[in-house]
N, C-alpha and C positions, 0 to 999 in steps of 0.2 A: 471687328469690334468685340471686345471681351465683356462678357456678362459677369459682373462681380457676384460673389456668393453662389456661383454655379459650379459644381464639381461633377465630373464625368468619369465613370469607371468603364473601361473598354477591354475586351479580350474575347478570344474564341470561346465556344461552348465548353463549359466545364473548367474554366480558368479560375473561378471563385469570386467573381464580381458580386453576385447576389448575396453570398455569405458575408462578405466584407461590408457591404452597404447596410445589411441588417445589424451587424455589430456596431457600426459607426452611429447609426440612428439610436440604437439602444443605449449607447454610451452617453448621449446627450440629446434626448428627444425634444428639449426646449429650443435647441439650435437647429439640429439637422432634420430634414424631412426627405423621404425617399420617393423617387419617381422611377419610371422605367419606360423603355421603348421595346416593343409596341406598348402603347398606353392602355389604360383601363377604359378609355373612351370608346365610343362605337367604332371609330376608325381602327383603333387598336384591336378590338375584339375580332373584327373582320380579318385582320392580319394574322392573329393567332390561330384562327381556323385554317387559314392558308398554310401557315408554318407546320401545323399538325398533319397536313396532307389531305384535309377534308375536300379540297378542290385545288386546282392549279391555275395559275395565270402566267402569261408571258413575263419574262424577267424585266422587260422594260415597264410593263404595267406595275410590277412589284415595286420598281424604283419610284414611280409616281405615288403609289399607295403609301410607302414608307415616308416619303416627303410630306404627304398630306397629313399623316398622323403626327409627324414631327411638328408641323405648323400648329396643330391643336395643342401639342405638348408644351410648346414654348409660348405661343401667343393666345391660345384659347382661354375660356373662362376657367379660373382656378389652375391655370397653367404655371409654368416656371416663373414667368415675369410677375404674375400676381402673387405667388408665394414669396418671392424675394421682396416685393414691395411691402409685404406683411411681416417682414423681419426674419424670414427663414433662410437658412443656407440649404440649397437644394442639391441632393446627390442623386444623379441619374445613372441607372444601369443601362448603358448604351446611349449613343447619340449618332450624329451623322457620320462619324468616323466608321461606324459599323456598315453603313450603306456604301461608303467608299471602298470597303473591303468585300462585303458579301455580294452586293448587287453587281459589282464590277467583274466578278468571276464569269458571269454568263452574258451580260449585255455590254461589256466594255466600260472604260473609265469615264467617258465623256458625259453621258447622261446623268449618272449619279453626282458628278461634280457640278454640273449645271443646276440640277434641282436643289442641291444643298448649299449653293453659294450664298443665298440670302440669310442663312442662319448665323446667329452670333456664336463666337467661340466661348467655351467655358473658361473660368479663371484657372482651374486645375484640370488636367487630364492625366488620369492614372491608367497606364497601359499594362495589363496583366499578361506577361510573356510566359508562354509555356509550350512545350512540344505537344502537337495534336494527339500523338499516341497516348500520352499521359492524361490529357484532358478528357479524351473519349472513354478511357477506362473509368474515370469519375462519372461520366454521363451514364455509362452502362450500369454502374453500381446503384444508380437511383431506381432502377426497375420501372421507370415510367415510360410513357410513349415518346419515342424519338421524333425530333423535328426533321424537316426535309433536308436541312443543311448538315445534320449530324452524321456525316459519313467521312471516313478517313481521307479519301482522295479530295473531297471538297474542302475539308478543314485544312489540309496542307496548302491548297491554293489560296484559301482565305488568309492563312497565317502569313504567307509571302506578301500578299497585298497589304495586310495590316502593317507589317514591318515597313513596307515602302511608304505607306501613308504617314506613319509616325515619324519616320526619318525625314520626310518632306517638311512636316510641320515643325520638327526640331530645328531645321535650318532657318525657320522664320520666327523663332521665339522672340528674338530681340525686337522685331517690328510688330509682332502680334500682341505681345504681352501675356500670352497664355503660358502657364508653367506646365511642362510635361515631365512626369515621373514614371520611369520604367520599374515595374514591380516584378520580382522573381516569384512567379506564382507557384513554383514547386516547393516553396517553403511551407512550414506549418501554418495553420490558420492564425495562431497567435503571433507568429513572427511577422506575417504579412500585415496584420492589423497594427502592430507596433511600428512597422515601416511607414504605414499610412499616417498614423498619429504624429510621428516624428516630422513628417513633411508639413502637415497642417498646423503644427505648433509654430511654424515659421511664418504663418499667414499674418 
């Protein structure tokens, strides 16, 4: 099932998804509203502590935690469904495609796929494609605390899985109704933003 007026930006760390969502919302705040995963709810706060390395959990446990936070994101109070009912177009920084890539690195593909099978598809999926060497240079330039997945060997594995996931869903677009757009994330911020606007104008 496709959830109308739900847009998702996906990509490895440093691919520019957060920057572009901020620009999109600022371009028309009456229409667009930003969300992200992990969320700002208690479930998401717990996950962000884990991502910062404050504590560790088994990767299978992480898969369950991300799915639980996602459930709150979509179906919880003031979640995506509520926002759409109130006339907003929701733009999310990450969604279950991230879990199919990130969590599959350590615990295999089966569990993330099972846990995320109940969630609706977005109307638009923008996949920000970039080489992990380039994206991690961007991450390094932030001078902030790195997250546990922000290592080159892990990002290379995640990129491969991301590509596989996107390709799989591309093969199903006729039956799913979800539109997938591949973004060249090596372009300048303005060039990428114009590419996004061009696609959404066809909406």
